[in-house]
N, C-alpha and C positions, 0 to 999 in steps of 0.2 A: 464517607463516599457514595455516592449515588450509584444503583444498581446496573445504572445503563451506559457507563463510561466504557466498561470492557468486560472481554469475558475470555477467561484464561483456561486454555487445558493443558494439560500436564500429562509427559508419558507416566507408565506406569515404573519405569527405570528410565533415567536420562543415560544415552547410549550416544546421542548425535554431538558434536559442537556446531548443529546448524538450529536456528530461531527463526521460527516461522511467522510472521504477523501479517493483518492485514486492516491498515487503517482508514479503509473507504468502503468494507463492507457493510458496515452496521445499518440495521434496520428499524431501531426502536424509536418512533418517532412521539415525542411528547405530543399527546392530543392538544394541550393549548400552545405548542408550537404550530401542529396544522391549521388550527383554526387562526391564527395569527397571519400565516403564510397567504398570498394572494394568489398562490400555486393550487392545481387540485391535486388528489393523492398520489396521483401516477406521475405529474410532471415533475413534482418535487424529489421522485426518484431518479430521474434522468442522468445525476453525477454520481449515482451510487454505483460502486463495483458489485454488483449483484452478482449473489451465489459465489463470490469467488471464495465466501469462507466454506461453502460446502466441497467445494474442488480442492480445498486445504486440509479439510479435517482430519486425514488418514496420516498426517506428519506424525501425532502422537502413537500411531501403530508401529513408528522407527526411530523411537527414543527420541524425538525431539519437541519442545512444547511449541505451541501456539496460539497468537494473542492476536484476539481479534476486538475490534471496535464493537462498541454497544452502541453509540451515538451516530446518526449518519451525517454523511460529510455535509448536506446542506445546514447542519446545525451548527458541527464544527467540523472543521480542518485536520487530523491529527500529521499529516504530511507538512504544514505549514509553523514556521517560526512562530513564536507566542507573540512577536512583537510586529507582524505583521497586519497590522490593523488599518482597515479601510474608512478614512477621513468621509467618503462619500455614502457611510452607511452608520458610522459611529459618530454621534452626538460629541463636539467637543474636543474631537483629534485633529490633529494636524498632520500633513503630508510630512514624511519625512524621507529626503530621497528619491529615485527612481525604481519603484519595483514593479515591473510588468505583471507581477502575477496581480498584486494588489490593485493595480490600475486598472484591471482586468474585470475586479469583482471577484478574485479568488484568493483573498486572505483568510485568515485562520478562522475567521467567522467571514463566510461568504454571503455575497450579497447577492448573487445570480447563480444559476446550476447550467446545465448546458444549453447552448446557442443563447448564452446570455439575456436567458428570462430571469427577471428581477424575481427577489424570494418575498420580500417585506414590499409593504408600502410605508414610506417614510423611515425615520432613522432610528437605532436603538442607543439607549443609554449605556455609557459606560459601564454602570455597575452591571447592569445585565450581562456585559461582554466578560466581567472580571469572575462574574460568578461562574459562568461556563468553562473559563482557562483553570481556575481553582477547582472545580467540581467534575471536569472531563478531562479536559488537556492534560494536565499535570498527572492526575492518578494514571494515564494510559502511559505517558514518557516515563515516569519512576518507575511502574513495573517492566517496561522494555527494556531499559538501563541496568535493573535488576536479576532479568532473565541473563542478558547479555555478559553481565561480571559471574553470574554462576557459572555458566557452561566456558567461558575464557577460562576462570579457575581450576575447572575439572581437567578441561582438556588442552589446555597452553594457547587456543586461540579459539574462537567463536565467527560464525558465519551468518551475520543477519539477511535474511529473504524478505523482503518486504514486496509483498502481493497484490496486485492490482491487475485491473483490467482494462480495454482500450477499446471505443466505438469504431468499428470497421473503417468511416470514415476518415478516421485519424491518418488511416495507412495509407490513402491514394496517391501520395505523391513518395510514398517511400518504395522502392524496388529493389529486388535482390537481383542477381545475374539469372539472367534468361527472363526478367520482367516479373518474375513472380514477388507477390508479398508476403513478407513475414509473418507467421503466424504466434511469434513470442519476440518481444522486443527485452536485453537487458540493459540494464542501464547502472553502468559504476563509473559515470562523470567522467568519462574517457579515461579511466583507469586510475582515477584520484581514489575512490572507495574500496576498492579491493584489490589484491594481488591479483596479475592477471593469470597464471595458475588455477584460482579457485574460479574465475569466469570461464577459463575455458573449461574446467568440470563441467559447470553447470550446464554450458551450452552443451557440451558432448552428449549429457544427459537428457536434453530435450530431441537434440538429433537423433538418437537411439530409438527414440519413439516416433520418430518420422516426421518431427515439427520443421518448420522452416526458421531460422532465428535470425534477427538482427541485433546488432548493439549499439546503443545510445542513440539510435534515428527511428522515430523522431522523440525518443523518451532516453533522456539521461540520466535521469532522476534527480528528486527536490529535496528538502529540507531533512527527511529522513537518512538516505544516503549520505547526503553532507554533512550531516551533524553526527552521525554514529560510523561512518566507513574512517575509519583509523589503522590502517595497514598496520603501520610502524607499531601500533600497539597491538599488533596480532587481533585486532576487531575488524572485520569485514563488512561490508555491506552491498546488498547487489538488489536493483529493483527490477521486479518481474513484472511485465505488460503482457495480457494474453487476448487476443482478438476475441470480443463477446460475441461476433457471430459464431464462433464455431461450435458453442454450448447453448447458447440462448437467442429468443427471439428480442431484437432491442427494442422494439418499438412499443411491443406488448409488455416488456419485460418478464417475461416467464421462460423458464429452462425449455430448451428445443425437444423434440421426440428421442434424440440421442444425446441426452445430458449424462445419464450414466454412462453410457458405452465412453465419451469422452472424459468423464471424472475416472474411470477404470485407466483408460490410457495414461493420466496425468498421475495416477496412484504409481506406477510404475517409476515416471519421473521422481516423485517426493522421495521413493525408496533410493533411489542413486544418489539424490542431491542429500538425502540424509547421512548417508555415509561417507562424507567428506570429512575428515578430520575425528572421526569418531572414536580414536585413539589419541592419549595425547602424544602430540607432535606437531614439528615446525617447520614449515617449508624451509628449504635454505638459503632462499634470498631473503627470508624475514630475517 
């Protein structure tokens, strides 16, 4: 398995039924990939959930594992199905059905980064794509499912927190009561991927720390929440999107001056969330 597929941090003792994962914060860009791309080193990072891994590192302090992508999103997208292949990028692939994500260039092997900027000149060979899936996508997801199985066996249920960040501009049309924009968007695919009581607890944890929270608008969750969210099997998945402007300079892709203060604020949220299902128990409705 290539070293860049993922990084896994385990707690000294597993005491939480929550698994934290960050599929888009990987920043290990192979030199050959950078040489092949027509983008410069900063532009190619624009779709990366920069520093989200640093924000959620404290998860292990509260008894929860944390899985982080090693490979960057521009190289392979762990939040897409392996069959979301883009015929506009991959030679010999035919379009199957109508997939808006693939059509926009955001399949499992992305064709573009943010603002629809192309990554490559020309197409990729199918064997290149299969290599990335075999050596990056599948190891990440095998490890993730293994973590979920381990926690579910020990605690009777498991909660996957799929951790992301969102550009400030993505919230322009999203307003809460009073006209304010949310700081956090929780996605449970409109109730399909997690029990409502669990989402309530996660939302309450953010609100206690002073964050404004929205649900499913503008992000309800993608492949990870859809695939792993199985409430009837006591396996819940919730996507977390954090407004990047709260902790970083989006244009420079650098932590802001108050990054550590924000990280400490989020640490309290992680602590509260990690306590969900910290012993073997089940929600009555399950």
